[in-house]
C-alpha positions as CSV (number, residue, x, y, z in Angstrom):
1,M,44.4,34.2,-88.2
2,V,47.9,32.8,-87.4
3,L,47.1,29.5,-89.1
4,A,45.7,31.3,-92.2
5,E,48.6,33.7,-92.4
6,K,51.0,30.7,-92.5
7,G,48.8,28.7,-94.9
8,I,48.4,25.8,-92.4
9,G,45.4,23.5,-92.9
10,V,43.8,22.3,-89.7
11,E,40.8,20.5,-88.5
12,I,38.9,22.8,-86.1
13,V,36.4,21.2,-83.8
14,D,33.8,23.5,-82.2
15,V,32.9,22.7,-78.6
16,D,30.2,23.8,-76.3
17,P,32.2,25.3,-73.3
18,D,29.3,24.3,-71.0
19,R,29.6,20.7,-72.1
20,P,33.1,19.9,-73.1
21,P,33.6,16.6,-74.9
22,E,35.3,13.8,-73.0
23,D,38.4,13.9,-75.2
24,L,38.9,17.6,-74.3
25,I,38.6,16.8,-70.7
26,D,41.2,14.0,-71.1
27,L,43.6,16.3,-73.0
28,N,43.4,19.6,-71.2
29,P,43.2,19.8,-67.4
30,Y,41.4,23.2,-67.6
31,N,38.8,21.9,-70.1
32,N,39.1,25.2,-72.1
33,V,39.6,26.3,-75.6
34,P,41.6,26.8,-77.7
35,T,43.4,23.5,-77.3
36,L,45.8,22.4,-79.9
37,V,46.7,18.7,-80.6
38,D,49.7,18.3,-82.8
39,R,50.7,14.6,-83.0
40,E,51.7,13.8,-79.4
41,L,51.8,17.4,-78.2
42,V,48.8,19.0,-76.5
43,L,48.8,22.8,-75.9
44,Y,46.3,25.1,-74.3
45,D,46.3,28.9,-73.9
46,A,46.0,31.0,-77.1
47,G,49.4,32.7,-76.4
48,V,51.3,29.5,-76.0
49,I,49.6,28.0,-79.1
50,T,50.3,31.0,-81.4
51,E,54.0,31.2,-80.4
52,Y,54.3,27.4,-80.9
53,I,52.8,27.7,-84.4
54,D,55.0,30.6,-85.2
55,E,58.1,28.7,-84.2
56,R,57.0,25.4,-85.8
57,Y,56.1,27.0,-89.1
58,P,58.6,29.9,-89.3
59,H,57.5,31.5,-92.6
60,P,56.2,34.1,-92.5
61,P,57.6,35.0,-89.1
62,L,55.1,36.7,-86.8
63,M,57.5,37.4,-83.9
64,P,60.5,39.7,-84.2
65,V,63.9,38.0,-84.3
66,D,65.8,40.1,-81.8
67,P,65.2,39.5,-78.0
68,V,64.2,43.0,-77.1
69,S,61.6,43.2,-79.8
70,R,60.3,39.8,-78.9
71,A,60.0,40.8,-75.2
72,R,58.1,43.9,-76.2
73,T,55.8,41.8,-78.4
74,R,55.2,39.4,-75.5
75,L,54.5,42.3,-73.2
76,A,52.0,43.8,-75.7
77,L,50.3,40.4,-76.0
78,Y,50.1,40.2,-72.2
79,R,48.6,43.7,-71.9
80,I,46.1,43.0,-74.6
81,E,45.0,39.8,-72.9
82,R,44.8,41.3,-69.5
83,D,43.5,44.8,-70.3
84,W,41.3,44.3,-73.4
85,Y,40.3,40.7,-73.5
86,S,39.4,40.6,-69.8
87,L,36.8,43.4,-70.6
88,A,35.6,41.5,-73.7
89,D,35.1,38.4,-71.5
90,T,33.0,40.6,-69.2
91,L,31.0,41.9,-72.1
92,E,30.3,38.3,-73.2
93,T,28.5,37.5,-70.0
94,A,27.7,40.6,-68.0
95,T,24.6,42.9,-68.2
96,G,23.6,46.2,-66.7
97,A,26.0,48.4,-65.0
98,R,28.8,45.9,-65.1
99,A,28.6,45.6,-68.9
100,T,28.2,49.4,-69.3
101,S,31.4,49.9,-67.2
102,A,33.4,47.3,-69.2
103,R,32.2,48.9,-72.5
104,K,33.3,52.4,-71.4
105,I,36.7,51.2,-70.1
106,L,37.4,49.2,-73.3
107,R,36.3,52.1,-75.6
108,D,38.4,54.6,-73.6
109,S,41.4,52.3,-73.5
110,L,41.3,51.8,-77.3
111,T,40.8,55.5,-77.8
112,A,43.8,56.3,-75.6
113,S,45.9,53.9,-77.7
114,A,45.1,55.6,-81.0
115,D,48.6,57.0,-81.4
116,A,50.0,53.4,-81.1
117,F,47.6,52.3,-83.9
118,A,48.7,55.3,-86.0
119,A,52.4,54.8,-85.5
120,S,52.9,52.3,-88.3
121,S,51.0,50.1,-90.7
122,H,50.6,47.4,-88.1
123,F,50.3,47.7,-84.3
124,L,53.7,49.1,-83.2
125,N,55.4,47.4,-86.2
126,D,55.8,47.7,-90.0
127,E,55.1,43.9,-90.3
128,L,52.2,41.7,-89.3
129,T,52.9,40.2,-85.9
130,L,51.2,38.0,-83.3
131,V,50.0,41.3,-81.7
132,D,47.9,42.1,-84.8
133,C,46.5,38.5,-84.8
134,A,45.4,39.1,-81.2
135,I,43.9,42.5,-81.6
136,T,42.0,42.0,-84.9
137,P,39.3,39.6,-83.6
138,L,38.7,41.9,-80.7
139,L,38.2,44.9,-82.9
140,W,35.9,42.8,-85.1
141,R,33.6,42.3,-82.1
142,L,33.3,45.9,-81.1
143,D,29.9,46.4,-82.8
144,R,28.6,43.2,-81.1
145,Y,29.7,44.7,-77.8
146,G,27.9,47.9,-78.5
147,I,31.1,50.0,-78.7
148,Q,31.3,52.9,-81.0
149,L,34.7,54.5,-81.1
150,P,34.8,58.4,-81.0
151,K,36.4,60.4,-83.8
152,Q,39.6,60.6,-81.7
153,A,40.0,56.9,-82.3
154,R,40.0,57.2,-86.1
155,A,43.4,55.6,-86.3
156,V,42.0,52.5,-84.5
157,E,39.2,52.2,-87.1
158,E,41.6,52.7,-90.0
159,Y,43.9,50.0,-88.6
160,A,40.9,47.7,-88.1
161,E,39.7,48.1,-91.7
162,R,43.3,47.3,-93.0
163,M,43.3,44.1,-90.8
164,F,39.8,43.1,-91.8
165,A,40.7,43.4,-95.4
166,M,43.6,40.9,-95.1
167,E,43.0,37.6,-96.8
168,S,44.3,35.7,-93.8
169,F,41.8,37.4,-91.5
170,R,38.9,36.7,-93.8
171,R,39.9,33.0,-94.1
172,S,40.3,32.6,-90.4
173,M,36.7,33.6,-89.5
174,T,34.0,31.2,-88.6
175,E,30.5,31.6,-90.0
176,R,29.4,32.8,-86.6
177,E,32.1,35.5,-86.7
178,R,31.2,36.6,-90.2
179,E,27.6,37.0,-89.1
180,M,28.6,39.4,-86.3
181,R,29.0,42.2,-88.8
182,D,26.6,41.3,-91.5
């Protein structure tokens, strides 16, 4: 979504995480994705990559300019990764009671955050930020994870619909991602 928002053309190579190609193994000591290769620079970790892209291509900016707001944005990104994406990772692989528990925790956490989603047009901000770019793909997958938000989370659903309608989000999706909600 960051690349689409900035209008950056890229070549995306899909890889099977169970059988990473040799060049990924040579480039990234963790053999994971995403991995960005930009000339002689190789980056891995989605957070590092998105901040690099935002700094390398500064318009439109997706990080606030003042240090306090930037720190708050980084903290929000850290919490989203640690609290919500860790549960999503569990839902990608777990079954039974473990998946049921992760589903409930994620649903309840998103519901408890409804006021933050309602506070402004974007997540805790009036402008699109890297936080929105991190949250939107997770919200897109809720149906796939079997998560139905309760009516108390209406603000989360309204936020999600606004983000899903953004051209940059629509352009950023793979065919597989589009099929998740068809």
